[in-house]
GUMILUM-833547 format. One line per 10 residues: number of its first residue (from 1); their letters; for each residue z negated, y, x negated of N, C-alpha, C, O. Coordinates in steps of 0.02 Angstrom, whole numbers. Atoms other than C-alpha are relative to their C-alpha. Layout:
<recs>
NUM	A	Z Y X Z Y X Z Y X Z Y X ~ ...
</recs>
This chain:
<recs>
1	MSNRLFQGVV	0 -60 -41 0 0 0 0 63 -43 30 114 -25 ~ 1 -58 45 -35 119 -147 71 17 -22 87 76 -29 ~ -69 -11 22 147 96 -202 37 45 50 72 91 30 ~ -35 -38 -52 210 164 -36 -27 71 4 11 119 14 ~ 31 -67 0 86 309 -39 28 42 -57 50 99 -47 ~ -23 -37 59 136 359 -214 75 16 4 96 70 -14 ~ -72 -10 -4 322 337 -181 17 57 47 65 94 36 ~ -12 -54 -47 310 455 -33 -9 68 -33 31 114 -22 ~ 13 -63 35 236 593 -142 54 12 -53 81 67 -59 ~ -51 -6 53 356 559 -287 67 20 29 103 61 0
11	HQMRDTIDRV	-64 -14 -32 504 564 -169 4 75 19 56 107 12 ~ 1 -71 -19 451 736 -105 3 46 -61 29 102 -57 ~ 1 -41 60 427 799 -283 68 0 -36 81 42 -79 ~ -63 9 35 601 743 -336 43 63 -2 72 80 -53 ~ -41 -60 -4 687 901 -278 -34 61 -30 -2 109 -50 ~ 38 -56 28 547 1016 -338 -1 -1 -76 7 50 -109 ~ 2 9 73 535 946 -514 66 -31 -22 81 -89 -4 ~ -66 26 21 706 924 -593 -7 -46 -61 25 -37 -112 ~ 13 49 53 643 779 -698 -17 -66 33 -34 -70 92 ~ 21 66 -25 609 594 -680 -76 0 4 -111 17 -44
21	VGVIDDTATV	72 2 -12 435 572 -605 -17 -69 27 21 -97 66 ~ 19 65 -25 341 410 -573 -72 -18 -13 -110 22 -40 ~ 68 26 9 183 305 -576 4 -71 -26 43 -112 -3 ~ 8 69 24 136 149 -676 -69 -24 19 -116 16 26 ~ 66 27 -14 -7 31 -635 -34 -22 -65 -9 -6 -119 ~ 37 17 60 -135 -43 -755 33 -53 -43 9 -69 -98 ~ -39 47 41 -7 -172 -815 61 34 -31 103 1 -62 ~ -56 -39 26 115 -32 -864 65 -14 36 119 -5 8 ~ -59 12 -42 234 -82 -724 13 62 43 -34 89 73 ~ -17 -58 -41 326 60 -636 -3 -20 74 35 -64 96
31	ISCSDLTKIG	8 18 -71 269 53 -453 30 51 47 41 37 106 ~ -37 -50 -40 350 214 -392 35 48 -49 9 62 -103 ~ -38 -43 46 481 329 -466 55 38 38 83 12 86 ~ -54 -39 -30 604 467 -420 68 -32 -16 116 -23 22 ~ -59 40 17 735 359 -509 -13 -72 22 -46 -110 -13 ~ 15 64 -31 733 205 -398 17 -60 -45 -12 -113 -37 ~ -20 56 43 818 98 -532 -56 -20 -49 -54 -74 -77 ~ 53 14 47 661 109 -639 -59 -38 31 -101 -65 -6 ~ 56 34 -34 542 35 -508 1 -75 -17 53 -108 -11 ~ 5 71 19 481 -136 -563 6 -10 -75 -9 -64 -100
41	GHNDYISLDA	-7 5 73 517 -100 -746 -68 -1 -34 -118 22 -6 ~ 64 8 36 384 -135 -877 7 28 -71 57 16 -105 ~ 1 -27 68 339 -44 -1038 -51 -37 -41 -112 -29 -31 ~ 45 42 41 266 -165 -1166 -39 41 -51 -87 16 -80 ~ 33 -41 52 214 -21 -1279 -54 46 28 -82 87 -9 ~ 52 -41 -31 94 59 -1156 -55 -45 27 -41 -94 62 ~ 58 37 -26 -82 -6 -1119 -52 50 23 -80 87 -18 ~ 51 -47 -25 -199 92 -1006 -70 -19 -24 -114 24 -26 ~ 65 21 26 -344 -12 -1074 -15 34 -66 -73 45 -84 ~ 10 -30 66 -316 69 -1243 -3 76 2 -15 109 -49
51	VDGNEIFVKD	0 -74 -7 -308 246 -1174 -71 26 0 -116 -5 28 ~ 65 -33 3 -454 362 -1209 -13 39 65 7 97 71 ~ 16 -32 -63 -516 400 -1033 62 19 39 108 -21 47 ~ -57 -24 -40 -396 505 -930 40 54 -38 68 99 -7 ~ -35 -49 42 -320 602 -1076 76 -8 6 102 -63 11 ~ -74 0 -1 -136 651 -1070 26 -26 -67 -1 -10 -120 ~ -31 23 61 -25 561 -1196 76 -2 10 101 -4 66 ~ -74 0 -1 161 560 -1240 25 -64 -32 0 -86 -84 ~ -30 61 27 267 404 -1267 74 -3 19 92 3 77 ~ -73 9 -10 455 384 -1289 31 53 45 72 38 88
61	GYTYKPFGTR	-32 -55 -37 499 555 -1219 -28 12 69 0 52 107 ~ 32 -11 -65 384 544 -1067 -74 19 -10 -106 -6 -57 ~ 71 -20 2 214 626 -1037 -37 -39 54 -15 -43 112 ~ 40 43 -45 80 516 -956 -69 30 12 -100 58 -34 ~ 68 -21 -16 -82 562 -866 -34 -55 41 -18 -64 100 ~ 35 54 -37 -197 415 -820 -45 29 54 -69 85 48 ~ 48 -20 -52 -301 425 -661 -24 -63 37 6 -116 32 ~ 28 56 -38 -408 314 -551 -73 12 14 -102 63 -5 ~ 70 -7 -21 -582 285 -480 -47 -41 -42 -108 -36 -33 ~ 43 42 42 -646 161 -610 -5 29 -70 28 78 -86
71	IKPDYAVFVE	10 -23 69 -704 183 -790 66 -4 -37 86 43 -72 ~ -66 7 29 -537 115 -849 51 22 52 45 3 111 ~ -48 -26 -49 -387 201 -766 37 -55 36 54 -107 8 ~ -38 48 -41 -300 110 -624 76 14 -5 117 -32 0 ~ -70 -20 -1 -137 208 -638 11 56 -52 -36 83 -80 ~ -18 -59 40 -44 339 -740 64 29 30 112 -7 44 ~ -61 -34 -23 81 468 -678 40 19 -63 10 36 -114 ~ -40 -20 57 227 504 -794 55 49 22 81 46 77 ~ -52 -51 -12 350 650 -806 45 1 -61 21 0 -118 ~ -49 -3 55 508 657 -910 -11 63 -41 -17 118 -14
81	GADELAAKFC	10 -57 44 485 769 -1062 -66 -5 -38 -113 -38 -16 ~ 61 0 42 356 799 -1198 -25 71 -10 -62 84 -58 ~ 19 -70 8 331 986 -1172 -61 18 42 -89 -25 77 ~ 60 -24 -35 190 1090 -1099 9 -3 75 -38 -18 112 ~ -13 2 -72 274 1098 -928 -8 -71 27 -35 -80 82 ~ 8 70 -21 280 908 -918 -74 -18 5 -94 -53 51 ~ 72 13 -1 94 903 -958 -32 31 62 -75 1 93 ~ 27 -33 -59 58 1029 -820 19 -37 64 -23 -46 108 ~ -22 39 -58 162 931 -694 -43 -64 7 -63 -82 62 ~ 39 62 1 68 773 -744 -71 12 27 -96 -26 68
91	GVLAISLLTI	68 -16 -21 -102 854 -720 -5 12 74 -50 -14 107 ~ 0 -16 -72 -60 921 -547 13 -63 41 -20 -76 91 ~ -17 61 -36 20 757 -491 -57 -50 0 -70 -83 50 ~ 55 49 6 -126 651 -554 -56 18 50 -83 -26 83 ~ 52 -22 -47 -250 755 -453 22 -12 72 -17 -36 113 ~ -26 8 -68 -140 751 -298 1 -73 21 -21 -90 76 ~ -5 71 -17 -109 563 -304 -68 -32 7 -79 -73 51 ~ 68 27 -5 -292 523 -336 -34 21 65 -67 -19 97 ~ 30 -25 -62 -346 632 -190 28 -37 60 -9 -56 106 ~ -32 36 -55 -220 550 -74 -24 -72 3 -38 -99 57
101	KQYYDEKYDR	23 70 3 -272 377 -132 -72 -6 26 -87 -52 64 ~ 69 2 -23 -457 415 -103 -5 11 75 -44 -22 109 ~ 0 -12 -72 -422 484 69 23 -62 38 -7 -81 88 ~ -25 61 -33 -321 330 115 -53 -55 -1 -65 -88 49 ~ 51 52 7 -458 214 49 -57 12 49 -81 -35 81 ~ 56 -15 -45 -592 304 149 20 -13 73 -22 -34 113 ~ -22 7 -70 -487 295 307 18 -72 18 5 -94 73 ~ -28 65 -17 -411 121 295 -26 -59 -41 -16 -117 -22 ~ 19 55 44 -490 20 155 -66 -32 22 -116 2 29 ~ 60 36 -23 -614 -113 212 -55 0 -54 -114 6 -38
111	NNFIKNVILD	49 3 54 -696 -124 42 -40 65 -3 -101 64 -12 ~ 34 -65 1 -736 62 44 -44 8 61 -98 39 58 ~ 40 -2 -62 -797 46 224 -67 -37 -10 -119 -11 8 ~ 61 39 12 -922 -90 174 -46 36 -48 -107 38 -39 ~ 40 -38 49 -979 14 25 -37 57 35 -96 68 21 ~ 32 -55 -36 -1014 162 140 -55 -25 47 -105 9 57 ~ 51 28 -45 -1110 50 260 -63 -16 -38 -118 3 -16 ~ 61 21 35 -1228 -22 131 -35 58 -34 -96 56 -44 ~ 30 -59 31 -1256 148 49 -24 52 51 -44 107 33 ~ 21 -45 -55 -1297 226 219 40 66 0 13 118 17
121	NILPGDIFMK	-43 -59 0 -1150 347 201 39 7 64 84 49 70 ~ -35 -4 -64 -1092 316 378 -53 -6 55 -98 -47 51 ~ 49 -1 -55 -1187 352 539 0 -67 37 53 -95 49 ~ 4 64 -36 -1250 196 631 46 -3 61 77 -54 75 ~ -42 -1 -60 -1157 250 787 75 -4 -15 114 -22 28 ~ -71 1 19 -993 261 691 22 -67 -30 81 -80 -38 ~ -16 63 35 -1004 89 609 47 -44 42 99 -66 17 ~ -40 46 -42 -936 -12 755 68 30 18 117 -6 25 ~ -64 -33 -16 -803 117 798 48 -7 -59 107 -21 -51 ~ -42 6 60 -740 116 617 20 -73 -11 77 -86 -31
131	AKELHFNTDV	-15 71 8 -750 -74 611 57 -21 48 99 -62 30 ~ -53 15 -48 -641 -82 766 67 26 -24 118 -8 -17 ~ -62 -28 27 -511 32 685 29 -45 -54 90 -53 -59 ~ -22 42 57 -504 -86 534 8 -73 20 25 -115 -22 ~ -3 70 -24 -504 -244 643 -47 -44 -41 -30 -98 -64 ~ 50 32 43 -662 -294 551 -48 -40 44 -76 -14 92 ~ 46 44 -38 -767 -440 614 -72 20 -15 -94 15 -72 ~ 67 -26 11 -942 -370 638 -56 -51 9 -113 -38 -10 ~ 52 47 -20 -1035 -526 695 -1 -65 -40 -26 -115 -15 ~ 4 60 41 -1013 -651 553 -59 6 -48 -82 61 -61
141	SRAVLLIRVI	57 0 46 -1152 -701 434 23 23 -69 76 2 -93 ~ -16 -26 67 -1153 -610 267 -63 4 -42 -118 8 -16 ~ 55 -9 47 -1261 -598 113 18 55 -49 76 63 -68 ~ -10 -54 49 -1284 -451 -6 -33 -20 -66 -92 -35 -68 ~ 25 16 67 -1302 -487 -192 11 61 -45 66 88 -48 ~ -4 -55 47 -1340 -350 -318 -1 -29 -71 -51 -60 -91 ~ -7 28 68 -1280 -397 -494 -8 56 -50 32 103 -52 ~ 14 -52 50 -1353 -294 -635 10 -27 -70 -20 -77 -90 ~ -14 21 69 -1287 -307 -813 -56 25 -45 -72 85 -46 ~ 54 -18 47 -1427 -310 -943 29 13 -70 10 61 -103
151	SSNDISAFDV	-35 -10 63 -1318 -329 -1097 70 -29 7 80 -80 40 ~ -69 22 -11 -1130 -347 -1111 43 17 -61 18 41 -112 ~ -49 -17 51 -973 -326 -1216 55 42 34 41 78 82 ~ -54 -40 -28 -804 -248 -1178 26 -27 67 64 7 101 ~ -23 31 -63 -774 -366 -1031 -38 30 59 -99 38 55 ~ 31 -30 -59 -807 -290 -859 -28 -54 46 8 -99 68 ~ 32 47 -46 -932 -387 -753 31 6 69 38 -43 105 ~ -33 -11 -65 -850 -308 -600 64 -41 6 75 -73 57 ~ -63 37 0 -682 -384 -646 -12 -76 5 23 -111 41 ~ 16 72 -1 -761 -555 -676 -21 -21 71 4 -71 97
161	VQNLFPDKQK	24 17 -67 -852 -555 -508 56 5 51 61 -37 97 ~ -56 -8 -46 -697 -492 -418 47 -60 -4 74 -83 47 ~ -43 58 9 -596 -636 -491 -32 -64 28 3 -110 49 ~ 35 58 -28 -730 -760 -435 6 -3 76 3 -56 106 ~ -3 -4 -73 -713 -699 -255 62 40 20 57 98 39 ~ -63 -36 -10 -529 -655 -229 19 13 73 65 52 86 ~ -17 -9 -70 -528 -664 -37 -25 68 24 -83 74 44 ~ 20 -68 -16 -530 -478 2 -7 12 75 -26 67 96 ~ 11 -6 -72 -532 -510 190 -71 -21 20 -96 0 72 ~ 67 25 -17 -701 -597 184 -54 22 -49 -112 33 -30
171	DFVFNISETD	49 -17 51 -785 -550 20 17 68 -30 75 83 -43 ~ -11 -69 23 -809 -372 -45 -41 12 -63 -101 1 -65 ~ 32 -12 65 -847 -324 -225 14 73 -19 71 96 -16 ~ -10 -69 22 -876 -146 -286 -58 21 -46 -113 -7 -43 ~ 51 -29 45 -971 -46 -418 -38 55 36 -9 93 75 ~ 38 -58 -24 -1112 73 -374 -28 39 -59 -55 94 -51 ~ 18 -35 62 -1152 119 -555 32 -37 -58 68 -86 -48 ~ -29 33 59 -1102 73 -732 -27 -70 -10 7 -113 -38 ~ 31 65 11 -1222 -74 -731 -3 -43 63 -12 -104 58 ~ 12 36 -63 -1231 -124 -546 64 -13 39 103 33 53
181	TVLVKEIKPD	-57 22 -41 -1100 -222 -449 -29 -33 63 -77 -71 59 ~ 23 29 -63 -1122 -270 -266 52 -50 26 112 -36 25 ~ -42 49 -33 -1053 -427 -186 -25 -9 72 -83 -28 82 ~ 15 14 -69 -1051 -436 4 42 -61 20 103 -56 26 ~ -36 63 -9 -1006 -617 41 -9 -28 70 -65 -31 96 ~ 3 34 -64 -962 -698 206 -25 -71 -11 0 -106 -55 ~ 29 66 9 -1064 -857 226 0 -38 67 12 -9 120 ~ 5 41 -61 -1082 -1000 350 -67 16 34 -116 33 1 ~ 62 -16 -36 -1213 -973 487 -61 -40 -22 -117 -17 -18 ~ 56 42 20 -1318 -1117 421 -19 8 -74 -65 -25 -97
191	NNTRDMEKLA	20 -14 70 -1323 -1051 242 -66 37 -1 -78 82 39 ~ 65 -34 5 -1498 -999 189 -8 31 -69 38 33 -109 ~ 13 -34 63 -1579 -909 44 9 -46 -60 34 -24 -112 ~ -9 48 55 -1579 -1066 -63 74 -7 -19 91 -11 -78 ~ -73 3 13 -1390 -1077 -45 23 62 -37 65 58 -82 ~ -18 -63 34 -1376 -895 -97 -25 1 -72 8 29 -116 ~ 27 3 68 -1485 -927 -249 44 -44 -45 55 -29 -103 ~ -46 43 38 -1368 -1068 -303 64 39 -17 90 34 -72 ~ -60 -40 11 -1219 -951 -281 -13 52 -55 29 61 -100 ~ 17 -51 50 -1306 -814 -382 -7 -31 -69 14 -2 -119
201	ASIVDTLQGD	8 34 65 -1350 -939 -519 67 -16 -31 75 -13 -92 ~ -68 16 26 -1167 -989 -534 33 64 -27 70 60 -76 ~ -28 -63 24 -1119 -805 -553 -31 17 -68 5 36 -115 ~ 35 -14 63 -1251 -780 -689 26 -46 -55 37 -23 -111 ~ -24 49 51 -1193 -939 -779 71 17 -23 86 12 -82 ~ -69 -17 18 -1010 -885 -773 1 63 -45 37 65 -95 ~ 2 -62 40 -1049 -710 -838 -26 -13 -70 2 12 -120 ~ 31 10 65 -1160 -772 -977 35 -54 -41 47 -46 -101 ~ -30 56 36 -1077 -937 -1021 71 12 -22 91 -8 -77 ~ -71 -10 15 -895 -883 -1015 16 68 -31 65 75 -67
211	HYIKAVVGIG	-18 -68 21 -904 -697 -1053 -55 35 -40 -48 93 -59 ~ 55 -27 39 -1070 -670 -1145 -28 65 30 -45 112 -6 ~ 30 -57 -36 -1131 -547 -1013 -65 -23 31 -65 -68 73 ~ 64 18 -29 -1316 -558 -974 -12 42 62 -7 104 60 ~ 9 -36 -63 -1354 -512 -794 -57 -30 40 -74 -89 31 ~ 48 25 -49 -1487 -527 -660 28 16 70 67 63 79 ~ -26 -8 -67 -1453 -544 -474 -58 5 50 -102 -38 51 ~ 47 -8 -55 -1556 -479 -328 35 -18 65 92 1 76 ~ -31 24 -62 -1525 -559 -157 -38 25 60 -99 17 65 ~ 30 -22 -63 -1557 -481 13 0 -57 50 31 -109 39
221	TPIGNIKDLA	2 50 -53 -1594 -578 172 69 -6 32 99 45 50 ~ -63 9 -35 -1436 -654 249 -3 32 69 -54 26 104 ~ 0 -35 -64 -1384 -554 403 58 -24 43 106 -53 18 ~ -52 22 -46 -1279 -586 557 38 55 34 80 43 77 ~ -33 -57 -30 -1224 -411 602 10 55 -52 -33 67 -93 ~ -18 -49 51 -1139 -275 502 -50 57 -5 -59 86 -59 ~ 47 -56 1 -1269 -144 551 -61 -14 -44 -96 33 -64 ~ 58 18 41 -1400 -240 450 16 -5 -74 -27 -23 -115 ~ -19 5 70 -1302 -235 287 -40 47 -45 -60 29 -100 ~ 36 -50 40 -1390 -77 226 -71 -24 -16 -95 -16 -72
231	SSFKEAQIAM	68 24 11 -1563 -154 249 0 -60 -47 -46 -67 -88 ~ -5 58 45 -1508 -315 162 12 23 -72 -14 -6 -120 ~ -12 -28 66 -1443 -211 16 -64 28 -30 -78 18 -89 ~ 64 -27 24 -1611 -120 3 -46 -56 -21 -83 -50 -70 ~ 41 58 19 -1696 -290 0 22 -28 -68 -20 -48 -108 ~ -25 24 66 -1584 -343 -145 -24 47 -55 -42 24 -110 ~ 25 -48 49 -1634 -182 -236 -75 -11 -13 -98 -9 -71 ~ 72 12 7 -1818 -216 -202 -13 -64 -39 -57 -66 -83 ~ 7 63 37 -1800 -396 -262 11 11 -74 -25 -18 -116 ~ -15 -14 70 -1725 -330 -423 -59 37 -33 -79 19 -89
241	EVGKVFDTER	55 -40 28 -1866 -203 -451 -64 -41 -6 -98 -39 -57 ~ 61 41 1 -2007 -323 -406 7 -55 -52 -42 -73 -86 ~ -12 52 50 -1928 -458 -514 -11 25 -71 -35 -12 -114 ~ 10 -29 67 -1932 -340 -664 -74 3 -18 -92 2 -77 ~ 72 -5 12 -2121 -330 -643 -32 -70 -5 -69 -84 -52 ~ 37 63 -7 -2176 -505 -592 38 -63 -22 7 -114 -34 ~ -40 59 19 -2032 -623 -637 50 19 -53 111 13 -43 ~ -44 -27 52 -1962 -554 -799 46 -53 -30 98 -35 -58 ~ -41 52 29 -1893 -723 -853 56 -23 47 105 -53 24 ~ -49 24 -49 -1796 -757 -694 61 46 3 54 107 -1
251	QVISYDHLGI	-62 -39 -6 -1615 -702 -678 26 3 71 73 40 85 ~ -18 -2 -71 -1601 -736 -491 -64 11 40 -109 -31 38 ~ 60 -16 -39 -1728 -654 -376 20 16 72 61 60 84 ~ -16 -12 -71 -1719 -663 -186 -58 33 35 -117 18 21 ~ 51 -38 -37 -1813 -548 -69 -45 -47 39 -106 -35 43 ~ 39 47 -42 -1869 -694 41 -53 -37 -40 -101 -62 -10 ~ 46 39 41 -1961 -775 -105 -44 43 -45 -70 19 -96 ~ 42 -44 41 -2055 -624 -174 -74 -12 12 -116 3 -31 ~ 70 15 -14 -2216 -678 -89 -42 63 4 -21 114 30 ~ 48 -55 -4 -2368 -565 -108 24 61 -41 2 117 -27
261	ARLIYQLPTT	-26 -55 40 -2274 -460 -238 37 50 45 36 111 32 ~ -36 -44 -47 -2169 -391 -94 -49 46 37 -35 105 48 ~ 52 -39 -34 -2327 -333 -5 -26 55 -46 -34 112 -25 ~ 27 -49 48 -2394 -247 -161 50 56 -11 31 115 -16 ~ -53 -51 10 -2227 -157 -186 0 51 57 15 110 45 ~ -2 -45 -57 -2240 -83 -11 -61 46 5 -60 95 42 ~ 61 -39 -5 -2415 -13 -39 6 67 -37 38 70 -90 ~ 1 -64 36 -2440 171 -86 -39 -6 -65 -87 -45 -69 ~ 34 2 65 -2493 200 -266 -73 18 5 -115 -13 -28 ~ 70 -21 -8 -2653 288 -212 -43 -57 26 -101 -65 6
271	LCEAFLREVF	37 57 -28 -2706 135 -112 -10 -54 -53 -64 -85 -56 ~ 6 50 54 -2671 20 -261 -54 20 -50 -94 -21 -72 ~ 50 -24 48 -2776 129 -376 -70 -4 29 -117 -21 -7 ~ 65 5 -33 -2919 134 -249 -24 -73 1 -83 -86 -8 ~ 17 71 -1 -2914 -56 -236 -26 -23 -68 -75 -60 -72 ~ 23 19 67 -2931 -76 -425 -69 29 -15 -111 -4 -45 ~ 66 -30 11 -3079 45 -429 -54 -38 38 -111 -44 16 ~ 48 38 -41 -3162 -57 -292 -16 -67 -31 -74 -89 -30 ~ 11 66 30 -3138 -223 -381 -38 6 -66 -85 -31 -79 ~ 31 -10 66 -3186 -159 -554 -46 61 3 -30 115 -21
281	KQESIDSLDA	46 -55 -11 -3336 -54 -509 -32 25 -64 -42 84 -74 ~ 38 -17 60 -3421 -60 -678 45 23 -58 35 75 -87 ~ -45 -16 55 -3281 -62 -806 73 -7 22 87 -37 74 ~ -71 4 -16 -3092 -45 -807 26 -70 -14 -2 -107 -55 ~ -33 64 12 -2979 -198 -799 26 -3 -72 35 -57 -100 ~ -24 -3 69 -2918 -140 -970 -51 -26 -50 -35 -40 -107 ~ 52 24 46 -3085 -195 -1043 5 -75 -12 -28 -101 -57 ~ -10 72 9 -3030 -377 -1025 46 -12 -60 101 16 -62 ~ -41 13 59 -2965 -443 -1191 55 -50 17 54 -83 69 ~ -58 42 -11 -2803 -541 -1209 -19 -73 10 10 -108 51
291	ETLFTIQRFF	21 70 -4 -2893 -708 -1233 -28 -15 70 -13 -67 98 ~ 29 10 -67 -2989 -687 -1070 54 -1 53 53 -43 98 ~ -55 -2 -48 -2833 -639 -973 43 -63 -3 64 -89 49 ~ -39 62 7 -2739 -789 -1043 -37 -59 31 -7 -102 63 ~ 41 53 -30 -2883 -903 -992 4 2 75 11 -50 108 ~ -4 -8 -73 -2880 -833 -816 67 -24 27 70 -58 78 ~ -67 21 -20 -2693 -860 -804 6 -76 3 32 -103 52 ~ -2 73 2 -2710 -1042 -854 -45 -30 55 -28 -82 84 ~ 47 23 -52 -2857 -1063 -734 34 2 68 26 -45 108 ~ -37 -5 -63 -2749 -1003 -590 55 -53 3 65 -84 55
301	ENNLNVSETS	-54 49 1 -2604 -1114 -643 -24 -71 12 13 -113 36 ~ 30 66 -11 -2722 -1265 -638 -41 -3 64 -86 -45 71 ~ 30 1 -67 -2777 -1224 -460 -77 3 -2 -110 -32 35 ~ 71 -14 7 -2952 -1165 -513 -40 -62 -22 -99 -67 -8 ~ 32 62 24 -2991 -1334 -593 -26 12 -71 14 21 -118 ~ 30 -15 64 -3114 -1306 -737 17 -53 -52 35 -36 -109 ~ -12 55 47 -3090 -1477 -818 72 0 -25 84 -7 -85 ~ -71 0 19 -2899 -1470 -816 16 60 -45 54 54 -93 ~ -14 -61 39 -2897 -1292 -883 -28 -5 -71 5 12 -119 ~ 31 7 67 -3018 -1329 -1027 39 -48 -44 47 -37 -104
311	RGLFVHRNTL	-40 48 38 -2914 -1480 -1078 66 32 -22 88 23 -79 ~ -64 -32 16 -2754 -1378 -1071 -7 53 -54 39 65 -93 ~ 13 -52 50 -2832 -1240 -1178 -31 -27 -64 -40 9 -113 ~ 32 32 57 -2912 -1364 -1298 -66 35 -18 -82 46 -76 ~ 67 -30 10 -3083 -1282 -1274 -51 -42 38 -34 -79 84 ~ 53 36 -34 -3250 -1353 -1222 -9 29 70 3 89 82 ~ 10 -21 -70 -3289 -1345 -1036 -48 59 3 -38 105 42 ~ 51 -54 -2 -3441 -1234 -1072 29 66 -24 9 120 -1 ~ -33 -61 24 -3330 -1110 -1166 38 33 57 37 94 65 ~ -37 -27 -57 -3221 -1091 -1012 -48 29 52 -35 82 80
321	VYRLEKIRKL	49 -25 -49 -3373 -1073 -899 -28 67 -24 -39 112 17 ~ 25 -63 28 -3438 -936 -1016 49 57 14 29 112 33 ~ -51 -52 -12 -3274 -840 -1000 3 19 73 12 78 90 ~ 0 -15 -72 -3278 -855 -811 -61 40 20 -58 83 64 ~ 61 -38 -13 -3457 -791 -810 8 73 -22 -17 119 9 ~ -14 -68 25 -3398 -642 -911 37 41 53 23 100 63 ~ -37 -33 -53 -3277 -601 -771 -46 16 59 -42 69 89 ~ 46 -10 -57 -3413 -622 -640 -46 59 -11 -60 97 34 ~ 45 -55 16 -3528 -501 -729 36 68 3 7 119 22 ~ -39 -62 0 -3389 -373 -744 19 22 70 18 82 86
331	TGLDLRNFDD	-28 -17 -65 -3324 -382 -566 -42 -23 60 -32 0 116 ~ 37 28 -56 -3449 -480 -463 39 -55 35 18 -80 87 ~ -42 52 -30 -3309 -606 -427 -6 -65 -40 3 -66 -101 ~ 3 66 31 -3334 -791 -462 67 -34 11 83 -55 67 ~ -68 26 -7 -3159 -857 -497 2 -73 20 55 -99 36 ~ 2 70 -24 -3216 -1034 -454 -2 -3 76 7 -55 107 ~ 0 -6 -73 -3230 -972 -276 70 23 22 96 72 -5 ~ -69 -13 -19 -3062 -971 -187 12 72 23 59 104 0 ~ -9 -68 -26 -3084 -805 -95 -4 52 -57 35 99 -59 ~ 7 -46 56 -3144 -716 -253 60 -5 -46 83 46 -73
341	AIVFKVALMV	-58 10 44 -3000 -792 -352 61 37 27 100 66 -11 ~ -57 -35 -31 -2874 -721 -227 -5 75 -13 44 107 -31 ~ 10 -72 10 -2949 -546 -241 17 19 -72 51 69 -85 ~ -12 -16 70 -2943 -553 -431 74 -8 -18 102 32 -56 ~ -71 11 12 -2766 -623 -434 41 59 24 86 83 -10 ~ -35 -59 -27 -2706 -481 -323 -13 61 -43 32 102 -55 ~ 17 -57 43 -2798 -356 -433 42 0 -64 65 52 -86 ~ -42 5 61 -2706 -419 -587 72 19 15 104 54 -25 ~ -68 -17 -19 -2540 -405 -496 8 74 14 58 104 -4 ~ -2 -72 -14 -2580 -229 -436 0 39 -65 37 88 -71
351	KKYLSANPAK	3 -33 64 -2624 -177 -613 68 -4 -35 93 45 -63 ~ -66 10 30 -2460 -249 -677 53 43 34 96 72 1 ~ -48 -40 -39 -2364 -161 -539 -7 74 -17 43 109 -27 ~ 11 -71 15 -2443 8 -574 23 17 -71 50 71 -83 ~ -21 -12 69 -2409 -8 -761 75 3 -6 102 42 -46 ~ -73 2 3 -2225 -48 -730 33 60 34 87 82 14 ~ -26 -58 -37 -2200 97 -607 73 -10 21 116 29 2 ~ -70 13 -19 -2042 22 -526 27 52 49 -11 88 81 ~ -33 -47 -48 -1916 124 -425 -14 -23 71 -19 -83 84 ~ 14 15 -71 -1951 134 -238 64 8 41 102 55 32
361	Y	-58 -2 -44 -1818 96 -107 -23 -3 73 18 -1 118
</recs>
């Protein structure tokens, strides 16, 4: 469709600019031109990947101006000649064609429509009207996955994910920042969060195993109506932020499996700070040394079993009891008691959360 849009503009410019004018795509193939015989031709000596941003360049008697909406240019307009006038024509045409392309995408492109829905850039009342214009199915099950690149190379994670999900009628892939790519995937009604975690794991494995791109994936709750996409996206963002605090080793984090960490994330900071002051009346939680905290962690992992924990730590049972008594004197909480253990566990999580200061969505 872009070819037809561009050709319409180029055709109108033919009589105004007494020069050959055209557009090439990212493969250096001519997709529109005032000289119709050149359409479909390919220039092996031009690579938009090697171009420095959107800078004008001259090649073989033609002036080129790259343009597009991504980091790497999608297209380049060209004008016959290597003079200043050719450069000016290129600049004006590039701006005009990009503006027309963006307008068309906003009006007719489904991918852009979905992006506006999840980013809350479209009024709720307009969603169904716009979906009807695009003949978009609003009542199928979908999942929102947020893919964040932690470390990478020259390969684009966006391009990799887009190639993994080529069905542009059902699956939508787009960037929202340099590091974040969103996948909105149509799923079967009986697919659950576990199925989405398997899908996310396969994406992570492909990025890391085949392309040496380290990424983490946050997963929102699967939804059955397009109006809920924005909330599912926010859940994916929350899963990502909470995972950074409590599940730093995991590369796939789903909102449905955040557990009590999700509750802590929703609490106001002032309430969290008041809770810590209430639990640690005498001294700060910071007064606990690393050895004591490690002991507590192992104690929780062994379901509050003193014998199992002492064996796992290779310490005498009495040594472990002494450390637990130290906690009781500091907080008044006996970690051998289930209710007290829960309070202390939550306090540790709250402290970790406050120290990390994650973004709020």
